C-alpha positions in Angstrom: 49.1 161.6 91.6 52.5 163.0 92.5 54.7 161.4 95.1 53.9 164.2 97.6 50.2 163.7 97.2 50.6 160.0 97.5 52.6 160.4 100.7 50.0 162.9 102.1 47.2 160.5 101.2 49.0 157.6 102.9 49.5 159.6 106.1 45.9 160.7 106.2 44.7 157.1 105.7 47.0 155.9 108.5 45.7 158.5 110.9 42.1 157.6 110.1 42.9 153.9 110.5 44.5 154.4 113.8 41.8 156.6 115.2 44.0 159.7 115.5 41.8 162.7 116.6 42.3 166.1 118.0 40.6 165.2 121.2 43.1 164.3 124.0 40.8 161.9 125.8 38.7 158.9 125.0 35.9 157.0 126.8 38.6 154.9 128.5 40.5 157.9 129.9 39.8 161.1 131.7 41.7 164.3 132.5 42.7 164.3 136.2 43.8 167.5 137.8 46.3 167.8 140.6 47.9 164.4 140.2 50.9 165.0 138.0 54.5 165.6 139.1 56.3 168.8 138.0 57.0 168.7 134.3 55.0 165.5 133.8 51.5 166.9 133.0 49.9 165.9 129.8 48.9 169.4 128.6 48.0 172.9 129.6 48.8 173.7 133.2 47.3 177.1 133.9 48.5 180.6 133.3 52.1 180.9 132.1 52.4 177.3 130.7 51.8 175.9 127.3 51.4 172.2 127.1 52.8 168.8 128.1 55.6 168.9 130.6 55.1 172.5 131.6 53.7 172.2 135.1 55.9 174.0 137.7 55.3 172.0 140.9 54.2 168.5 141.9 50.4 168.0 142.1 49.7 171.4 140.5 46.0 171.9 140.8 45.4 173.3 137.3 47.7 170.7 135.5 46.1 167.5 134.3 47.3 164.0 133.4 45.3 161.4 131.5 44.3 158.5 133.7 42.1 155.4 133.3 38.4 156.5 133.4 36.9 156.2 136.9 40.2 156.4 138.7 40.8 160.1 139.0 38.8 161.0 142.1 40.2 157.9 143.8 43.8 158.9 143.2 45.5 160.0 146.5 48.4 162.5 146.5 50.1 164.4 149.4 47.8 167.3 148.5 44.5 165.3 148.5 42.5 163.4 145.8 42.6 164.0 142.1 39.9 166.1 140.6 37.9 166.1 137.3 38.0 169.9 137.3 41.0 172.3 137.9 41.8 172.9 141.6 42.5 176.4 143.0 
């Protein structure tokens, strides 16, 4: 095995061991829309944005933040409660 292959194998083993996945959420967290501050969202924030940190305004309805499961719809903001689905 070459050094490159060994490095790649080690990185793969580490990601498997740490539970790294493509999914951004787990059973202990949920996506909560409308609760992040401008530039503090965790990923996609509607049309014209790409990913983390791209929301344009505080509490943008189509921008989400990962929060502890069960807390989203209880989270109060100046624009209302958090939502499990994008807000208009």
